[in-house]
C-alpha positions in Angstrom: 33.0 96.7 130.5 31.4 98.0 127.3 33.3 95.9 125.3 32.3 92.9 127.5 28.8 94.2 127.2 29.3 94.3 123.4 30.6 90.7 123.1 28.0 89.2 125.1 25.4 91.2 123.0 27.3 90.1 119.7 27.0 86.6 120.5 23.6 86.6 121.7 22.6 87.9 118.5 24.7 84.8 116.9 23.1 82.5 118.8 19.7 83.8 117.8 20.6 84.2 114.1 21.8 80.7 114.2 18.3 79.4 115.5 16.4 81.5 112.9 18.3 80.4 109.9 18.0 77.8 107.1 20.4 78.4 104.8 21.5 76.7 101.5 18.5 73.8 101.9 17.7 73.3 98.2 16.1 70.5 97.4 15.5 69.7 93.8 16.9 67.0 92.1 19.5 69.3 89.5 20.2 71.8 92.2 22.0 68.4 93.9 24.0 67.6 90.6 27.3 68.4 90.7 27.7 70.9 87.9 30.7 72.8 89.8 32.7 69.8 89.4 33.3 70.9 85.8 34.2 74.7 86.7 37.8 75.5 86.7 38.4 78.9 88.2 41.9 79.0 87.1 40.7 79.5 83.5 41.7 83.3 82.6 43.9 85.2 80.2 47.8 84.9 80.6 49.3 88.4 80.7 46.6 90.2 80.9 43.6 91.0 83.5 43.1 87.3 84.8 39.9 86.5 86.5 40.4 85.9 90.2 40.3 82.0 91.4 39.1 82.3 94.7 35.8 82.0 96.9 32.5 83.6 96.4 28.9 83.3 96.3 27.0 83.9 92.8 27.0 87.6 92.6 28.5 87.8 95.6 29.8 91.4 97.2 32.9 89.1 98.6 35.1 88.0 96.3 37.9 86.3 98.6 40.5 85.6 96.4 44.7 85.3 96.7 47.0 88.2 95.7 50.0 86.8 93.7 51.8 90.2 93.7 51.9 93.9 94.8 52.9 96.2 91.4 52.1 99.5 92.0 50.3 101.5 89.6 53.8 104.0 88.9 57.4 103.4 88.8 59.8 105.4 90.6 60.4 107.8 87.9 56.8 108.6 88.0 56.3 106.2 84.7 53.3 104.0 84.3 54.0 100.7 85.3 52.8 98.5 82.7 52.9 95.3 84.6 50.2 96.6 86.9 47.7 95.8 84.2 48.6 92.4 84.4 46.9 92.7 88.2 44.0 93.7 87.5 42.4 91.2 88.9 45.0 90.3 91.7 46.3 87.0 90.8 48.4 85.5 87.8 49.1 82.3 87.6 52.3 82.1 86.3 53.3 83.5 89.7 54.5 81.4 92.9 54.2 84.0 95.7 50.8 85.1 98.0 50.7 88.2 99.2 47.9 87.8 101.1 43.8 87.4 100.6 41.6 90.4 99.9 37.8 90.5 99.4 36.7 92.4 96.8 37.8 92.0 93.1 36.9 92.6 89.4 36.8 89.6 86.8 39.5 90.1 84.1 38.2 93.7 83.6 40.6 96.2 81.5 41.3 98.6 84.2 40.7 98.0 87.9 40.6 98.9 91.6 39.2 96.9 94.6 41.6 94.3 96.7 40.2 95.7 99.8 41.2 94.5 103.1 44.0 92.1 102.7 44.6 89.3 105.3 47.6 87.6 105.6 48.2 84.6 108.4 51.9 84.3 109.5 53.7 82.5 112.1 56.8 83.0 113.9 58.7 86.6 113.7 56.0 89.0 112.7 56.9 91.0 109.8 54.4 93.9 108.4 56.2 94.5 105.3 54.9 92.8 102.3 57.9 92.6 100.9 58.8 91.5 96.8 57.9 88.8 95.0 61.3 87.0 94.2 63.3 88.6 97.3 63.7 87.6 101.0 62.3 89.4 103.7 58.4 90.7 104.3 55.4 88.8 104.9 54.3 87.2 101.5 54.8 83.2 100.9 55.9 81.5 98.3 53.4 78.4 97.3 52.9 75.8 94.5 50.4 75.0 92.3 50.6 71.5 93.1 49.1 72.6 96.5 46.6 75.1 95.2 43.4 74.0 94.9 39.9 76.1 93.7 36.4 75.4 92.4 33.3 77.8 93.2 32.6 78.6 96.4 36.0 77.3 97.5 39.7 78.1 97.2 42.9 76.4 99.4 46.4 76.5 99.2 49.8 75.8 101.2 51.7 78.6 102.4 55.0 77.3 102.3 56.9 80.0 104.4 54.7 79.6 107.7 53.6 75.5 106.7 50.0 77.2 106.9 47.3 75.4 105.3 44.4 78.4 103.9 41.0 77.7 103.2 38.8 80.4 102.0 35.0 80.2 101.6 32.4 83.0 101.2 28.5 84.0 101.5 27.6 86.8 99.5 28.5 89.3 101.9 31.0 87.5 104.4 34.3 85.6 103.6 35.0 83.3 105.6 39.2 82.0 106.3 40.3 79.1 108.0 44.3 79.0 108.5 45.5 75.4 109.9 49.3 75.5 111.6 51.6 73.0 112.0 53.1 75.1 113.7 52.0 75.0 117.6 53.5 78.6 118.7 51.9 82.1 118.0 50.1 82.4 115.1 49.4 86.3 113.3 46.5 87.4 111.4 48.3 90.8 109.2 45.5 93.2 107.9 47.1 95.3 105.6 45.2 98.2 105.0 47.1 99.9 102.6 47.2 96.8 100.1 45.5 97.9 96.8 44.9 96.7 92.9 46.2 99.6 90.8 47.7 101.5 93.9 49.2 104.5 93.9 50.8 106.5 96.9 47.7 109.0 97.6 45.0 106.2 96.9 44.4 105.5 100.6 42.0 108.4 102.0 41.6 107.3 105.6 41.5 104.2 107.8 39.6 103.5 110.6 40.0 100.2 112.9 38.3 99.4 116.3 39.1 96.4 118.5 35.6 95.9 119.9 36.8 93.1 122.5 38.9 89.9 122.6 37.2 88.4 119.2 35.6 91.2 117.2 37.5 93.8 114.9 35.2 96.8 112.8 36.3 99.5 110.9 36.2 101.1 107.6 38.7 102.3 104.4 38.4 105.1 101.9 40.1 104.8 98.9 40.5 107.5 96.0 40.9 105.1 93.0 38.7 104.3 89.7 36.1 104.8 92.0 37.1 108.3 93.6 35.1 108.1 96.7 35.0 104.6 97.8 33.7 103.5 101.0 34.2 99.8 102.3 33.1 98.9 106.0 34.0 95.5 107.9 33.7 93.2 111.0 36.0 90.8 111.5 35.5 88.0 113.9 37.9 85.5 115.2 37.0 82.1 116.8 39.8 82.5 119.4 40.7 85.4 121.7 43.4 88.0 120.7 46.5 87.5 122.8 48.2 90.9 121.5 47.5 93.3 119.0 48.9 96.7 117.3 49.1 98.7 114.2 51.6 100.8 112.3 51.2 103.9 110.4 53.3 104.8 107.7 52.4 108.7 106.4 53.9 111.4 107.9 51.6 112.5 111.0 51.5 116.6 110.8 49.1 116.6 113.9 47.9 114.0 116.4 46.2 115.9 119.0 45.9 114.7 122.6 46.4 110.8 121.0 49.8 111.4 121.6 49.4 110.6 125.3 49.4 107.0 124.4 51.1 104.2 123.0 49.1 103.7 120.2 51.0 101.0 118.4 50.6 98.4 120.8 47.1 97.2 122.1 45.6 100.7 121.7 42.2 99.5 120.6 41.5 102.6 118.0 43.7 102.8 115.2 43.1 105.4 112.6 45.2 106.7 109.6 45.8 107.0 105.9 47.9 104.2 105.8 47.7 101.2 108.4 49.1 97.6 108.7 47.5 96.1 111.9 48.6 92.9 113.4 46.7 90.6 115.7 48.4 87.5 117.7 46.9 84.3 118.9 48.5 82.0 121.7 49.1 78.3 119.6 47.9 76.3 123.0 45.8 73.8 120.8 45.9 72.4 117.4 42.7 73.8 116.2 42.5 76.3 113.0 42.0 79.7 113.3 38.8 80.6 111.7 37.9 84.2 110.6 35.0 85.9 109.6 35.2 88.7 107.3 32.0 90.7 106.3 31.8 93.8 104.5 28.9 96.6 104.1 28.8 100.0 101.7 27.0 101.6 105.0 28.9 101.0 107.9 30.4 98.4 110.7 27.2 97.9 112.0 26.0 97.0 108.7 28.9 94.6 108.5 28.2 93.2 111.9 24.5 92.4 111.0 25.5 91.0 107.6 27.8 88.2 109.5 24.8 87.4 111.7 22.7 87.0 109.1 24.8 84.9 106.7 27.3 83.3 109.1 26.2 83.3 112.1 28.4 80.2 113.6 31.9 78.6 113.1 30.9 75.8 110.8 33.3 76.6 107.7 32.4 72.9 106.1 28.9 74.2 106.0 29.0 77.7 104.8 31.0 76.0 101.9 28.4 73.5 101.5 25.7 75.8 101.6 27.5 78.5 99.2 28.6 75.6 96.3 25.2 74.1 96.9 23.8 77.8 95.2 26.6 77.6 92.8 24.9 74.3 91.6 21.6 75.8 91.8 22.7 78.4 89.4 24.5 76.4 87.3 21.6 74.2 86.8 19.7 76.9 85.0 21.6 75.7 81.6 21.9 71.8 81.5 24.1 70.8 79.0 25.9 67.5 77.2 29.1 67.8 75.2 31.5 65.8 73.2 33.4 65.3 75.9 34.1 66.8 79.5 36.7 69.4 77.8 33.9 71.2 76.0 31.5 70.9 79.1 34.0 72.5 81.5 34.7 75.1 79.0 31.1 76.0 79.0 30.3 75.7 82.7 33.3 78.1 83.5 32.1 80.5 81.1 28.8 80.2 82.6 30.4 80.4 86.0 32.3 83.6 84.9 29.0 85.4 83.8 28.2 84.9 87.5 30.5 87.0 89.0 28.9 90.4 88.4 27.1 92.5 88.6 27.6 92.0 92.5 25.1 92.6 95.5 25.6 96.4 96.9 23.3 96.2 100.0 23.2 95.3 103.5 21.1 92.3 104.5 18.4 94.8 105.7 18.4 96.8 102.1 20.3 99.7 102.9 23.1 100.7 100.6 25.3 103.6 99.8 24.1 105.7 96.6 25.9 107.6 94.1 25.2 111.0 96.1 27.3 109.1 99.1 23.7 109.4 100.9 22.5 105.6 102.7 19.6 105.0 100.6 16.8 101.6 101.3 15.8 99.6 98.6 12.3 99.7 97.9 10.9 97.4 95.6 14.5 96.0 94.4 17.6 94.5 95.0 20.6 96.9 94.4 23.6 96.0 92.3 27.0 97.5 91.3 30.3 97.0 89.0 28.7 97.9 85.8 31.2 97.6 83.1 28.7 98.2 80.3 30.3 98.9 77.3 31.3 95.4 77.8 28.2 93.8 79.2 25.4 95.1 77.2 26.2 93.0 74.1 25.9 89.6 75.9 25.7 89.1 79.4 22.4 91.3 79.8 20.8 89.6 77.3 21.9 86.1 78.8 20.5 87.7 82.1 17.2 88.1 80.2 16.8 84.5 79.5 18.3 83.0 82.9 18.5 85.6 85.3 15.5 87.8 85.0 14.3 88.6 88.3 18.2 89.6 89.2 18.0 91.7 85.7 15.5 93.5 86.6 17.1 94.6 89.9 19.9 95.3 87.9 17.7 97.8 85.8 15.7 99.3 88.6 19.6 99.7 90.5 20.8 101.5 87.1 17.6 103.6 87.6 18.4 104.6 91.0 22.0 105.8 90.3 20.2 107.7 87.5 18.2 109.7 90.3 21.0 110.2 92.6 23.2 111.4 89.8 23.8 115.3 89.9 24.1 114.9 85.9 21.2 112.8 85.8 22.7 110.2 84.0 22.6 106.4 84.0 25.7 104.5 84.4 28.3 104.8 82.3 31.3 102.3 84.3 30.2 102.5 87.8 30.8 100.6 90.9 31.0 101.0 94.5 28.5 103.9 94.8 30.9 105.9 91.9 30.5 106.5 88.6 34.1 106.3 86.9 33.3 107.4 83.5 35.2 104.6 81.6 34.7 103.8 78.0 32.0 105.7 75.7 28.2 105.3 74.6 25.5 105.3 77.0 25.3 101.7 76.8 22.7 101.4 80.1 20.0 102.7 77.9 20.8 99.2 75.4 20.1 97.3 78.8 16.9 99.0 79.2 15.7 98.8 76.1 16.7 95.1 75.9 14.6 94.5 79.3 11.5 96.5 77.7 11.6 94.8 74.3 11.9 90.9 76.3 9.1 91.9 78.8 11.4 91.2 81.7 11.2 94.2 83.7 8.5 95.6 85.7 10.0 99.1 86.3 8.1 102.0 85.3 8.1 102.4 81.8 8.1 106.6 81.7 11.0 106.3 84.2 12.7 104.2 82.0 12.3 106.9 79.5 12.7 109.9 81.2 16.1 108.3 82.6 17.8 107.5 78.8 16.3 110.7 77.3 17.9 112.8 80.2 21.4 110.4 79.7 21.5 111.0 75.9 21.4 115.0 76.1 24.1 115.5 78.6 25.5 118.5 76.3 29.3 117.9 78.2 29.5 114.4 78.1 31.5 112.9 74.9 30.6 115.9 72.8 26.9 115.2 73.2 26.5 119.0 72.1 28.2 118.6 68.7 26.6 115.0 68.1 23.3 116.7 68.1 23.9 120.1 66.4 26.3 118.7 63.8 24.8 114.6 63.3 28.0 113.4 64.2 31.0 113.9 66.7 33.9 115.7 65.3 37.6 114.4 65.5 38.2 118.1 66.8 36.3 118.1 69.7 37.9 114.9 71.3 39.3 111.2 70.7 37.4 108.2 69.7 35.1 110.2 67.4 33.7 107.6 65.1 33.1 105.2 67.6 31.4 107.8 69.6 29.1 108.8 66.8 28.6 104.7 66.0 27.7 103.9 69.6 25.7 106.9 70.3 23.5 106.1 67.2 22.6 103.0 68.3 21.7 103.7 71.6 19.6 106.4 70.2 17.7 103.5 68.4 17.5 101.7 71.4 15.9 105.0 72.7 13.7 105.0 70.1 12.6 101.4 71.0 11.6 102.5 74.2 9.4 105.2 72.8 7.5 103.2 70.3 6.7 101.0 73.4 5.3 103.7 75.6 3.5 105.6 72.1 5.4 108.6 72.5 5.1 108.8 68.6 7.2 112.0 68.2 10.0 111.0 70.4 10.6 107.9 68.6 10.9 109.9 65.1 13.4 111.8 66.7 15.5 109.1 68.0 15.3 107.2 64.8 16.4 110.3 63.0 19.3 110.4 65.6 20.1 106.7 65.2 21.3 107.3 61.1 23.9 109.4 62.4 26.3 106.9 62.2 26.1 107.4 58.1 28.2 110.7 58.3 31.3 108.5 59.0 31.1 106.6 55.7 33.6 107.4 53.6 33.0 106.2 49.8 36.4 106.6 48.4 38.0 104.5 51.5 34.9 102.2 52.3 35.5 102.5 55.8 33.4 104.8 58.4 36.3 107.9 59.0 36.4 110.6 61.2 35.6 114.3 60.0 36.4 117.8 61.2 33.6 120.0 62.4 33.6 121.7 59.0 33.0 118.4 57.4 36.3 118.0 56.0 38.0 114.3 56.5 40.8 113.7 59.1 43.9 113.3 56.7 46.6 110.3 56.7 43.6 107.7 57.5 44.5 104.3 57.9 42.1 101.9 58.4 44.4 99.2 60.2 45.7 101.5 62.9 43.9 101.2 66.2 45.5 104.9 67.4 44.8 108.3 66.2 42.0 107.3 63.7 38.8 108.0 65.6 38.3 104.8 67.3 38.8 103.1 70.7 40.3 99.4 71.2 39.3 99.2 67.7 40.2 99.9 64.2 38.3 100.9 61.2 37.8 97.4 60.0 36.1 96.9 62.9 34.5 99.7 63.8 32.7 100.1 60.1 30.8 96.9 61.1 29.2 98.4 64.4 25.8 99.2 63.2 24.0 96.4 64.5 20.4 98.5 64.6 20.5 99.0 61.0 22.7 96.0 59.5 20.6 96.0 55.6 21.5 99.9 55.3 25.1 99.4 56.7 25.1 96.8 54.1 23.6 98.6 51.1 25.8 101.4 52.2 29.2 99.2 51.7 27.7 97.8 48.4 25.5 95.0 48.5 25.3 91.3 49.7 28.0 90.3 47.4 30.7 93.1 48.2 30.1 92.8 52.1 30.2 89.1 52.2 33.9 89.7 50.5 34.5 92.5 53.0 33.9 90.0 56.1 35.9 87.1 54.2 38.9 89.6 54.3 38.4 90.6 57.8 39.1 87.0 58.8 41.7 86.1 56.2 43.9 89.3 56.1 47.1 89.5 58.3 47.0 92.6 61.1 50.8 93.2 61.5 52.1 93.2 65.3 52.8 97.2 64.6 48.9 98.1 65.0 48.6 96.4 68.1 51.7 96.5 70.1 50.7 99.8 72.1 46.9 98.3 72.7 46.8 96.3 76.0 43.1 94.8 75.3 44.3 93.3 72.2 47.1 90.6 72.0 47.9 88.1 69.2 45.8 85.0 71.0 42.8 87.1 70.3 42.9 87.5 66.7 41.9 85.8 63.1 43.3 87.6 60.6 41.8 91.1 61.3 39.2 90.0 63.5 39.4 90.6 66.8 37.7 88.1 69.3 39.8 89.0 72.4 37.8 92.6 72.5 34.6 93.2 73.1 33.4 95.7 69.2 33.8 92.9 67.4 31.5 90.3 69.1 28.4 90.6 66.8 30.9 90.2 63.7 30.7 86.5 62.6 27.2 86.5 62.7 26.9 89.5 60.2 26.9 86.9 57.0 23.6 85.9 58.0 22.3 89.0 56.7 24.3 89.1 53.1 22.6 85.3 52.6 25.6 83.3 53.7 24.5 81.8 56.8 27.0 78.7 56.3 30.1 81.1 56.7 28.6 82.4 60.2 28.0 78.9 61.2 31.7 78.2 60.4 33.6 81.4 61.8 31.6 80.8 65.4 32.7 76.9 65.5 36.4 77.9 64.8 36.2 80.9 67.1 34.8 78.5 69.9 37.2 75.7 69.0 40.7 78.3 68.7 40.0 80.9 71.5 38.5 79.4 74.3 39.5 76.1 76.2 41.0 75.6 79.5 43.8 76.0 81.5 45.3 79.3 82.8 44.9 80.3 78.6 41.6 79.3 78.2 40.2 82.9 77.5 41.5 84.9 74.3 41.6 88.1 76.2 40.0 89.6 79.7 37.0 88.3 80.3 35.5 92.0 81.1 32.8 91.5 83.6 31.6 88.3 82.2 31.3 89.4 78.4 33.5 87.3 77.0 32.5 84.0 78.5 28.4 85.4 77.9 29.3 84.8 74.0 30.7 81.4 74.6 27.5 80.8 76.4 25.3 82.0 73.5 27.3 80.6 71.0 27.7 77.3 72.3 23.6 77.0 72.4 23.7 78.2 68.8 22.0 81.7 68.9 23.6 85.3 69.6 22.1 88.7 70.5 23.6 90.8 67.6 21.4 93.8 68.1 20.3 93.8 72.0 17.1 96.0 72.7 15.4 93.9 70.0 13.8 90.6 70.6 15.8 89.0 68.1 18.9 86.4 68.2 20.8 85.4 65.1 21.6 81.7 64.7 24.9 80.2 64.7 26.4 76.4 65.0 25.8 74.8 68.4 28.7 72.8 69.3 26.9 71.2 72.3 24.9 67.8 71.7 22.0 69.1 73.9 21.1 72.1 76.1 18.1 72.3 78.6 17.3 75.7 79.6 15.4 76.4 82.7 13.1 79.3 82.5 12.0 81.3 85.5 8.6 80.8 84.0 9.0 77.5 85.0 9.0 76.2 81.5 12.3 74.3 79.6 13.4 75.4 76.4 15.4 72.6 75.0 18.4 72.8 72.3 19.7 69.3 70.6 21.7 68.6 67.7 21.7 65.8 65.5 24.9 64.3 64.0 27.3 66.7 66.4 31.2 66.5 66.0 34.1 68.4 65.2 33.6 68.2 61.3 30.0 68.6 61.3 29.7 72.5 61.9 27.0 73.3 59.0 23.6 73.7 59.7 21.2 71.8 57.1 17.6 71.9 58.8 16.5 73.3 62.0 13.5 72.4 63.7 11.2 74.4 66.1 8.7 72.3 68.0 9.0 70.1 65.3 8.4 72.5 62.5 11.0 73.8 60.2 12.4 77.2 61.0 13.4 78.4 57.7 15.0 81.9 58.9 18.2 82.7 60.4 16.7 84.1 63.2 15.0 82.9 66.7 12.5 85.2 68.5 12.7 85.9 72.5 8.8 84.4 72.7 10.0 81.6 71.2 12.8 80.5 73.9 10.2 81.7 76.7 7.2 79.4 75.5 9.6 76.5 76.1 9.6 73.9 73.6 12.3 72.5 71.4 15.1 73.6 68.6 16.7 71.0 66.7 19.6 71.6 64.8 20.7 69.1 61.9 24.2 69.0 61.4 26.8 68.2 58.1 
């Protein structure tokens, strides 16, 4: 009786929500334009972390996408499985198998997690084991790219083994599946709660599933991966009644109490254990597709159910698809470009699409979310977001948001402050996701994001709160040798790895804090952090001309090789690249390295020399595809470098290099990116550069000017104004800028100011 009461209440709530909701009615002509037709979700990086091609809403919590292989993190001998890195987003275009569709993914990051709640539709004989690609057996299926299609908000594929057409769409918090079978027999849904991206034997902590009635299933899973304590709750509703169901546990059960009195594996409505695969069968009495709605929550299964009621109250798959695609058109229309050909337009809009896959919403429809302290909080005056890949995204993604997504970025700033307030370390996020800090990479680049928002007046967060959070973060003595950094003025090599990179990145972040202190009128703090921002100078070795690691006693580390990416005090880069990471004090850096002429020659050498394969063969994030000379576009530390020519008086070289990178390092197809997209940073570089300017130093209000490859671009600003970019004489050969006009006046400098963009108007490039 209680089950049927639950079902009646559920259906009533759905009906009420259906009456009250008016989703996705976007009225403007721009929002009706078909920008999504110029997005190719299959554009990614071969043999590296691919972006996922599935269905999601802009910045959505649900990223519903296929898993094309199931590579574990460790091999049978206990060694690291390098192939697992290829699946950090779950999908590789070269594969011809699908293991199912899971609901959470990263977009091309260098490490990974997620892949939660995998669903696989099967027909005929039920198999619960996924099997192995290339071998018979298991529930996985072959597929062909000829029968696969994806665009923003929608994905479809034919599962050859079962002759089932799978279609996926999503709202922000709900994945919507549609499975059409040519077989009129029984269809099964496998819910694999053991499946993970970057899986290891101890990753699953606990799983709990309830069959609430014959159409509704709820539950949760806790995992221990990159996010040490990750909780994901779900509610799953079916359009047809379940005829039979069951599950199997795959761990040794030490104690099961008095549950032993039941046949738990068959039609028992409560499932609990560490490693579980469940199944649900549906009699094939009609030819109607089986629809599945799968809602997520960071809080509770009740929260997931409420999210489903709020966002997907009925069973109209096509309507949800249309509404989500209307949202994508609305977001993509924030920048309207004309290009030389459709290939350039596809590259541009796919890059813009990638910038809107994260960070993601991380709260229920009612504003409740799980905090870093693992308690449940109510967002107050902001929307909570997660997935902050800050070592990557401080460079261009968040600065791009400060132009085209100001309200969202303001919410992201406040989400970072909430993270600080909930942190037992009193720290802002370093690399965080799903209410966890995973401590990946170096620096404390949240302060860059906060400083950039302050400099560009795009946040209404309390300035004292911002400053306090930044000061606290920069003084946690036990984080990455900050104690030595403060005492000695650099991070010594005998206190940890990547010492030079840490000093350089801390110095830049400290400059950002100085800017916030200045905005608050705190002169003493501004002076203190300006002094700290000069600490990079301690690593410059005049004898080699490079930044170089040194010990605590001040002596240089011997056997220094500026081409090597390992053991030299750097992370994911060598001395040639990292010696140029002083974005906040470029003039002083140029003087340190011998002046304008010597600096220009240094940049020329970087682009023209040859980097031997032996220097990158053990670095997963760097491949030959992303390298020009010794310049690495395929990884983030050097993204500002092409624009440094502007500071040594050779802006024409910036223009030449930027256009060359756009032409050779970006394109269409499954290898259209030259490196991991890294949560949108790689794509944000392209969006900026294609429009003709780039934020070399986030935290300032200045953008360096390059050479746009668009014919025109109209940026629709949230203040109601439009900033237009127009080029005269645009083609593949005309990459140099003869003259720039801003609102009809000649711009006699190589940079643009943020206020000039936000005021609206027109920027005209005359090319030759």
